[in-house]
N, C-alpha and C positions, 0 to 999 in steps of 0.2 A: 504494500500500500504506500503510495506517495502522497504526501501532504504539501499542497501548494498554498501560498507562494514560496514557502521556505524551502521546498524541495527535499524534505526529510523522507528518507526511505525506511519504511518498517518492513521487517521480514518475519515470517512465522506467526502472523497475526491469526488468532483463533477467535471463535465466538465469545469465549470467556474474557478476552482482552478488550472487547469493544467498549463496555461501560467505562473502564478506566481510561482508555484512549480518548473517548469523547469528553469525559470530565476534565482530564488533565490537560490534554493538548488543545482541544477545540474551545473549552470554556475558560481554562486558566492559562493558556498559552505556554504550557510546560510540557515538552515532549516526554514520552515514556521511554526513558533511556534504555531499559533492558530489551526493548524491541527495535531500537534504532540500529541500522546497519551502518557502521562507521569505517570498517576495514575496506579500503579502496580496492584491493585485489579481489576479495570475496564479493564485493558489490558489483564490480565489473563482470565477474564470472556469472553472477546471478542475472544481470542484465542481458548478457550475451546468450545465456541459456534460455531466458524468456523469449528473446528474439528468434533464436533457432527453432524453438517449439512452435512459435507462431508461423514462421516461414514453412515449416514442415506441414503444419495444418493447412496453410494456403495451397501448397503444392499438392497435397492429397486431394483437396477439393477440386483443384483444376484437373488433376489426372482423372478423377472420377466423373468429370463433365458436369459438376454441380454449378448451378447458376451463381455468379458472383453476388455477394451480399448487397452491394450498392445497386446493381441492376435489379435485383429482386425487390429491394426497398422502393425503387422507382415504380415498378410495375404495380406494387401493392399500395402506392401512395394515396390512391383514391379512398382507401378505407378510412383514414383519419379525417380526410376532407369531408367525406359523406357523414361521418359521425358528428362533426362540428356543425355542418349545414342542417342536419336534422335537429340538433339541439337548438339552433337559432330559429328554425321554422316553428318548433314547438314552444319556444321561449323558455327553455329549461333554466337558463341562468337567472332570469327574473324570478322564476318560481322557487328556485333554491334560496334566493335572498340572503339574509344573514346566515341562516342555516336551516336545513329541513331534512326530514327522513324521506325515503323513497315513497312511502305511503302518502305523505303530505304533498310531495311534488306531483304524484300521479292524481291525487284528488284535485289539486288546483288546475291541472291541465286536462283532466278527463282522459288519461291514458292508462294503458294496462300496467299494473303494478310490477309484475315480473320483468316485462320488457323495459320499463322505466328504470328499474334498478340495474339492469344490465348496461343500459346506456350511461347511467351515472357512474358506474364502476369503470367503464371504458374511458369516460372523460377524465376521471381521476387518474387512470393510468397514463393519460396523455398530458397530465400536469395542468389541467384547467379547473379541476375541483380538488378539494381536500376532504378526506374521510376520517371521521373520528367515531369509532363504534359503528352505529347504524345511521349516523347523521353526516350530511354533506354540507360543505360551504364553498363559496367561490374563492378562487385564488385572486390576488390583486388585479392581475391582467384581465381575467374574465369579468370581475366586478366592474372594472373601468370601461371595457369596450363592448361587453355582451349583455349587460343588464340594463334594462330600460330605466332603472333608477339612477343611472349615472349620466351626467351632462355630456360625457364623451362617448355615449353608446353609439356603436356603429351598426347595430343589428339591422335596421331598415336598409341601409346601403348594402350590407353583406347579403341580404336576401336576394339581391340581383344575381349573385353568384349561384344561389340555389336555382334560379331560373336558367342560368347557363348550363347547369348540370343536365337539364332535359335536352337542350339542343346538342351538347357535346356527345350525348349518348347516341346520336345519329351520325357521328363522324364517318363511320365505315360506309354508310349509304351515301353520304355527301361526297366522299372521294370517288365512289363509283359514278355518281350523277354529275359531279363537277359544280354543284351549287347546293344551297341549303334545300333540304327536303322537308315536306310537311308544313311549309309556310303558307299562310293564307293572307295575301296582301290586302284583300278586300276587308277582311275582318279587323285588321289592325291589332294593336296590343290592348290588353285589358287595363283598366284603371290601376289595378294592383301592380301590374308589371311596370307601368309608367312611373308609379310612385317609387318603387324600389330602384328602377334605373336612374331616375333623376336624383334620388338620394345618393346613389353611388357616385354619379358624376359630380354632385355638389361636394361630397367629401373630398374627392380627388382634386377638384378645382380649388377648393378652399385652402388646400395644403400647398398649392403651387403658385397662386396668383401674385403678380407683381404690378408694375405701373407702365402705362403708355399714354399717348395723346388721345384726341377725339376719335371715337371708333364706332364701327358697326360690329356687333357680336352675333355671328350667324350660328344658329343652332345652340344658343347660349344656355339651354337647359334651366337650371335653378337660378341662373343669374350670378353665380359666385364670382366669375371673372369681372363681369360688368360692375358689380358692387365694389369689388376690390380696387378696380381702376378708378372708379368715381371717388372712392374714399381717399385714394392717393393723390388725386388731382382735383381740387375744389372747382376748377374752371371747366371740368370735363362734362359733356353731355353724351350719353350712350344710348344708342338704339340697339335693342336686342330682339332677334327674330327666332321664333320656334313654332311648334305645332299648337293648335288650340288646346289640346289636353294638358300641355305643359304650362300655359300662360298663368293659371291661378297659382301654381306652385311657385313660379318665379315672382309673381306679384306679392305673394306673402313674404318672401325673403327680402324683397325690395322695401316693402313697408316696414319690416322689422329693422332694416338698416336706416330708415328715415331718409330714403333717397327717391321718393316718389316723383319729385320734380326734375330729377336729372337722369334717371335710368328709365327708359320707356320700352315697353314690350309690345311687339306687334306680331300677328300671326302670319305665317307664310310657309311655303314649301321650298326647302333649300335646293330641291331638284329642278324647280321650274320658275320660282318667283324672281321678279326683278328686285334688286336690292336698293334702288335709289342711286344717289350720286353725292360727291363732295366729301367723302369720308377720308380723314387723314390716315386712319388705320382700319383695315378690314380684317377681322380676327376669326380664325377657324381653329377651334380646339376640339380634338377628338371627333372630327367630322370626316376627313378624307378616307379613313379606313372603312367607312360604311359603304363607300361608292366604288364603282368599277373605274378603270382608267378612263374610259370615254366620258363617264359622268363627272369625274374630277376635272377633265379638260373643259367641259362645259361650265362647271361651277366656277372655275378660276377665271374664265372669260367674263362671266357676270360680275365676279369680284373686281376685276380690273375696271369694268365699266363703272362700278360704284366708287372707285378710289379717286380722290382729288389728285390734281397734278402733284407729283413728287410724293404721293401717298404710298403706303406700304400694305402689302398683304402678309399677314403673320400666320404661319401654320404651326400648331403644336400637335404632335402625333407620334406614334411609333415610327421610327425611321430606320430602315434596314441598311446594312452595308451592301455594296453593289452586288456581291454574290448571293445575298439574301439568306445567309446561314447564321448571321449574327446581327444584333444581340439575340440571345435565346428568347427573351421575353417577347420580342417583336415577331420572331419566327413562329412562336406558339400562338400569338394573338392572330396571326393570319388564319390559323385553323379555327379560331373562335369566330372569325368573320365568315369562313367557309360554312360553318354549321348554322350561322345565324342570319346571313344575308344572301341576296341573289348574286351579287357580283363583287362584294367588298373583299378587301385584303389589307395587308400592310405593304408599304412601298419604300423604295430606296431613294436616297438623295438624288441620284441622276434622274429618276422618274419625276420627282417633284420639280427639279430644274427644267426638265423638258416641258412640263405642263405650264410652268410660270413663263 
């Protein structure tokens, strides 16, 4: 056992030594001398022996054709993700509150007791809950970000990821078809989907927003960028355009920021609407990845028409390297667009340059 940051190496530690080691070293900062390995020659021999045994184990697994642990962990990575998403959909962390038994949580959520306890145990194993006897409580990180009692709760925004789970499950069929399958363009998205999507975009935008000059914010969602820019520049007036379903959400955020007079929302379709003219900045955040190359070319032509002389078009999005294999987050997000849109993707800087 190695204790860091001191780097003290204990050898021959048994179960009976644990209480003394915890009390002496961890609580009182006094190492248990009888267990400390101090002889450099024997310590080096022990280290090398440990290394050789690990190497032999790795070689044996490779010879046997066993799947590497890291690869296996990637393949099974969906399990932890799904457990957390289910906990968020059920609002488990709010139900746990300060502390609760499985029966209390199941009663508050109207879920099966046995299944609820299994999920609570799994969340504890993942480090999101703590268990004492038969009662559970939230860890600090779960209490802060997953419980609706916290001002930093991200649950509504994260529920958009739960929606993505459904579309990603169609990835195999999407690769065969070359586009998203099962989409109903006429039906559009439900109000619940729009709420979680805009909440996710609002959280992302609120963490990134900076300052620019007079601008048009196309597909501005919750208005997070428009609000941040207006707050940074008292002389700024912002026009924000999005779909009718989104307008009341944005208006609520704008009123909360007391910017009704300087941030204006208008309804429109970024695929077809005219954007007006005379804007010093035309801002596109997380828009281009939803569209095909042809649609982006048309979009940027209309943005150019809306820009004042010497105006700027500002694009914030995933940007791939020219070979499109990096960064990994952008390459994976291309698959997200494959499963969720008719022609969207992530694009490289040369592509954006060509369109502009």
